[in-house]
N, C-alpha and C positions, 0 to 999 in steps of 0.2 A: 590289253595288248600283250602278246606273248614275247618272250625273249627272242625267239627266232624272227618275229616280225620287226622288232627293234633293230636287230643286226642287219636285216635286209636293207635298211635305209640309212644307217649311220654314216657310211662313207660316200654317199651321194653328194655331189657338189651343187649347192643351191644358193641363189642370191640371198642377201640379207633383207632385201626388199625395203630399203630406205628410200627408194624411188621406184616409179614404174613409168616408162621403160627404165631399166637399170643402166648405170653409168657405162658399161661396156658398149652400149648401143648408141651413145652419143657420137656425133660425127661433125666434121667441118662444114657440113651443109648448113649448120646454124653458126653464125659468126657475129662480129660486132655490129653489122648493119641490122641483122635480125633482132639482136638484143636492143639496139637503140629504138627500133620501131615498137617492140614489145613494151619497153619501159614507158614510152610516150602514150601507149594505149591503155595503160592501167587506169581504171576509173579513179576519180578524185576522192571518192569515199572509201577506197580500198584501205585495208589495214595491213601494215608491213611488219615483217620480222627481218632483222639485220644480222648477218653472220660475217664476222671479220676474222680472217685467217692470218696468223702470225707464224711463219714457217721457220722458226729458229729454236734451237736447243743448245745448251752448253756442252752436252755429251750425248752420244748416240746409244739408245737402248736397242739391243739387237732384235727384239721382237717387233719393233715399231712397223706399222703399216701406213704411216702418215707421210705426207709430203713435207719434209723438214730439212734444214741445213744446219750444220754444226758451226758455231762461232762463239768465241769468248771476247770478241771485240765490239766496240760500240759503233764504229762507222757503218758497217753493213746494216745494222738494225736501224740506225738513224736514217740512212738513205731509203730503206724500205718503207719506214713510216711516212717519209715525205711523199713517196709514190702512193701509199695508201690514202693519204690526205687528198692528193690530187684526184684519185679515183672517186673518193666520197663526193668531192665537188662536182665532178663530171656526171656521176650517176644522179646526184641530187638535182642537177640542172634539168634532168629529164623526168624525174619522178619525185623530187623532194617536196617537203612541206606536208607530206601525208603522215597520218598517225602511226606511230610505231608501238607495237605491243610487246616486243621481245628483242633483246640484243644479246648475242652470244659471241664471245671471243674464244676461238679454238686455235690449235696449233699442232705441232710445236709446243712451245712454252710461252703463251702470250704475255705473261708478266715480265718477260725478259726486256720489254720495251722500257721499263723503269717508270718511276712516279710521274715525272714531268710530261713525258710523251703520252702516257696513258691518260692523264687528266686532260691534255690537249686534244687527244682523239675524241674523248667523250664530249668535250665542249664543242668540237666541230660537228659531231653528230647531232647534238642538241640544237645547234644553230641552223643546220640544214634540214632537219626533220622534226616532227612534232612528237618528242619523247616526253610523255607526261609523268608527273610524280607517281610512283607506284609501279612503273614499268619494270618488269623483271630484266635485270642485266646480269648475265652469268659469264663466268670465266673458268677455263681449265687451268689447274695449278699443279706444278711439280713441287711437292712438299719439301724437297731437298734444297730448293732455291729461294723460297720466299723470305724476304727480309722485312723487318718491322716497318720501315718507312714505306715499303710497297703495299703492305696490308692496309696502312692508313690511306694511301693514295687510292686504292681500290674502292674503299668506302667513300672517299671524297668524290670519286668519279661516278658513284651511283651503283656500284656492284651490290647485288642483293643475294646472289647465290654463287658458290664456288664448288667446282668438282676436283677432288683430290685424287691424283693417280696413285694407286697402290700396287695393283696386279697381284703380288704375293709378298708375304712377310717371311717366307722360308728362305734362309740364307743360301743353301745350295741352288735353289731356283734363281734367286737374285744374281748369284755369281754366274750362272749359266746364260743369263740374258744381259749382263753388264748393267745392272741397276741395283745398287746397294742402298737400301732405305729401311731404317728401323721403325718400329712402332713409336719409339720415343721422338724421333725426328718428325714423324707424321702428326703425332699429338701436339708437338710444339707449333707446327704450322696451323693446325685447327684452332689452337688457343690464340694465336696471333690474329687470325681472321675473326674469331668471335669477340675478342677484346676490342677489335676495331669496329665492331657492330654488324659484321656479316654473319648472320645466325644460321642460314640455310646451307648446309653442306651436303655434298654428294661424295660417294666413294666409288672408284672404278676398279673392278677386279677382273683378272683373266684366269681361266682354267686351260689345261692342255699345254702348259709350258714345260720345258725340259725339267726332268726330275720332280715334277709336281705329282702329288698323290692325293687321294681323297682325304687322307688324314692331315696332310699339310694344308689343304683347302679349309678343313674344319678349324684348324688352329688359326689360320689367317682370319676367318670370319669372327672367331672369338675376340681377336684383337680389334678388328674393325668395329665391332659392336660397342667397345669402350669409347669410341669416338662419337657415338650417338648421331650418325648421319641421318638425314631425312630420306635420302634415296641412295640406292646402291645399284650399279649396273654390273652385270655378270656376263662377260663375253668369252667366247671360245677363241683361243689363239689361232689365227689363220697363218699357217706356214706356207708361204708362196715365194720361195727363193728365186723362182724364175722372174718374178716381178719386183721383189725387194731384195736386191743383191746382198745387202748386209745380213740378211737372214741366213746366208750360207755359212756364217760363222757358227751357227747353232748346230750342236751335235744331234742329228736326226735320230740316232739310236737312243737318245735320252728322252725323246718325245713319247708321251703316253699313247697307247693304242686307243682305238675307237671305243672299246668297252670301258676302259679306264676313264676316258674323257667323259663318257656318259655318267659314270659313277661320280666323278668330280662335280659335274653340273648338278646332279641330283643332291649330292651332299650339301653343297652350298645353298641350294634352294630350300631344302628341308630345314637347315639351321636358321635361315633368315625368317621363314614362316613361323618356326617355333618362337623366335624372338619378337614376333608381333608385326612383321612386315607383310604387306600385301603383294602378291605376284602381279606384275604389270606386263602383259603381253608375253613375249618370248624371253626377255633377258633383263628386265628391270624389276626392282622391288622398291616399295615406298611405304612409309608409315601411313596408317589409315587416314590421318587428317591432312596429309600433304596434298597440294593441288593436283598432282598427277594421279593420285588414287581417287580423288574426287572426280576428276575428268573421266577416269575409267568407269566408275559407277554411273556417271551421267551419259555415257556413250559418246563422249567428246574427245577421247584419246586419239592422238595422231602419231605418225611416225615419219621422220625425215632423216637427213644425213647426220644429225646429232643424236639420233636414237628416238626414243619415245618422248613425246612432249604434250603438254596441255595448251600449247600456243595455238590460238584459233586464227592466226593471221591469214589474209587472202593471198599474200605473195611473200616469198623469201628472197631477199636481195643479198647475194654473196659478194663480199669485198675482199680483195687480197689474192695472192698467188694460189692457184688451184681451187679457189672458192667456187661453190656451186650455188646457183640460184634457181628458184622455181616461181615462174610467173604463170598466169592463167593460160598463156599460149604454149608453154613448154619449159624445158630445163636449159640452163646455160652454165658453162664452166670456163673459168679464166685459165690462162696459161699457167702450167704447173711450175715451170722454172722461174726462179726469182729474177734472173737476168732478162728473160723474154718478157715477163710480166712488167718489169720496170721500164723496158724499152718501149713497150706499147703505150704505157701510161704517159711516159715523158713525151711521146709523139702526139699526145692529145687524143689518143684513141681509147675506146673501151678495150679491155684485155681479153674479151671472150674469144676462145679458139674452137670451141665445140659445143654441141648441145643436141637437143632433139625437140621437134615440134610435136605436140600431143594431139592425137586424133580423137574424135568422139569415142571410138572403140577403146583407145588407150585409157581414156577417162573411166569408161565402164569397168574395164579389167582392173585398173588401178584402184578403183573404189572397192571392188570385191576383195582384192589382195590386202588393202589397207584394213578393212574390217576384220578379216581373218587374223591378220597379224596383231591387231589391237584387242579385239573382243573374243577371238577364237570362235567367231560366229559370223556368217554372212547370209543375208536373205537375197538370193539370186533373183527371184521374180520381182521383188521390190526394186532392186538395182536396175533391172532391165526397164521397168516402168519409168523410174526417175530419169534415166539417161535416154529415153526415147527409142529403145530397141524393142523389137517384137518378141513376144514369148517364144521360147524355143531357140533363140539366137545362140545360146551357149549349151545346147543339149549335148553336143559332142564332148565338151569339157566335163559336164556332169556325169556322163556315161563313163568317162575316163577315170572318175573317182572310185569306181567299183572295186578295183583291187585294193585301194587304200582303205575303203570301208571294210572290206573283208579282213584286212590286217589290223583293224582297230584304230587307224589314224584319224578317221572321221566318221560322222553319222550324217544322214540327210533325210529330211522329212518335208514334203511339199516344197522342195527347192531350197530349204533353209539348211545350210551346212553348219555343223558344229564340230569342234575339235575337243574330244574328251580331255579332262585334266591330265590324265596319265600319258597323253600323247602331246602335251603342250610343246615339249622341246623339239617336236617334228612338224610344227605348224608350217614352217617354211616349205616343207615338201607338199603339204596340202595346197598352200597358196600357189605353188609353182604350176599347178594344174591349169591355172588361168593365165599363165605367162606365154603369150604368143611368140615371143622372141627367144625363149630359152633353148640353148643348144647344150644338152647334158654332156656331150662329148668334148666341149671346149675346155673344160677343166680350169676355168678362170675364177671360180667361186670357192668360198670356204665350204668345208664338209658340213653336213646337216647338223651335227652336234659337236 
C-alpha cells in the first residue's frame, strides 16, 4: 500500500465496530418493555456475560470518552450501588440462574465502590446467577487510586484479571490531559494486585494525545513492558468535543496530525511485536499463550463494547447507568444519566431507554464485519449460506470494494476478503463497506487511524 493510499483514508470517520448496528443507530423504539420480553425469551441453556458499569471517578481526565461523574464522597457511590443491586435483582428475576462465563466491571473507576460494597456485589451476582469457579472476572483499574485493602477485596470477590489505565507515561502529555501517573505508581499497583493473587494484567494505551510523539510512545511501551502485562490495548484518542464537552479544554493545536498518529500507532505495534506480543485484530496485543491469542488462532475471537474478547457467551447483560447489553434479539442501553437511571430502578422499572432490534440482514452484515475486524478475513459466500441469503445478495458491496482493492486495503478471491497485514490499521474502512447504516457525512465517529 502506497503512502498516497494511506493518506487517502486516514481522516475518514469510521465506526469502531464494537457492535452492528452501531450505537448511534439505537433509538427509543426499543425500551424497557422490549427488553423485558427479550430477557424472558432467552433460552434456558444460554450462556451469559455480565457487564457492570460504575460511572464514578475522583478526578476528570480530559481525554475521557466514557459516561462518568466526578465525586470524592461516599453517599453518591453507595446510593448508586444500591440501585445497581436492585437492577441485578430485577434482571435476574427475568433471566437469572443461567450460567455466566464472564463478568466485567467497567467505568469510570469501578474500584471506587470500596471493599465491602464490591464483595457484596459479587455475592449478589453469585446468588442470582450460576457463576462457576474459574469464571473470568475482570475489572478496570486506575493505578493512582488502588489501595491494598481493595486489592485484597478484589481477589476475595473473585477477580481474575485487571486492566490498568496508563495512556502515556510522558509528563507533558499527562499534564495536557490532566492525568499525572508515573511508572512507579503503576508498578506499585501491579505489585498490589499480583501480591493479592490477581496475576493476569492488561494495560491500556492511547496514541494521538496532545504533545504525544512516536518517540514518547516508544518510551511508554518500554516502561509498560517492565510490568509484564498479558494483554495491551492500543487505542487512538478520539477528539470529539462536540459530544464530550470537557475535551474542549484540550489544546487542539497540540494534537498530532494524521500522519503522526499513524506513525505513533505503527511505532507502538512494532515495539510490542518485537517484544513477543501477538497482534489481535485492530488494536489489541497479547502474549502467545494468553486465552485471547489462543482464541484468535482458533477462529473464536469476538469483539464487543469492551473491545476484543475470547468470551463465547450467547448474551451480554449490561447493568448500570449507560450499560449496553446484547441479546439474540438486539441491543439495549440503559439511561446514561445517574439520576435518571436511579429513578427508573427505584420505580421498579428496567432502565432501558434505547436500543435496536436486529434483523436477519443485520446479523449477516454484522457477522462479516465481525470476522473482518477479528480475523482480517471474511468468507462472504459462506456467510450468505449460513444466514440463509441467496448468492449475489451482497454483490453491490463486493463491487464497492474495488477502489479499496486498487489502493491495497483489501484482496478478494472467490468472495473471500482478506486485509493485508500492512493495511491492518485500516480494516475498519474495509468493514464499513458492509455497513448499511453508515453516513460518512455525519462526522460522529473516530478517524480511521
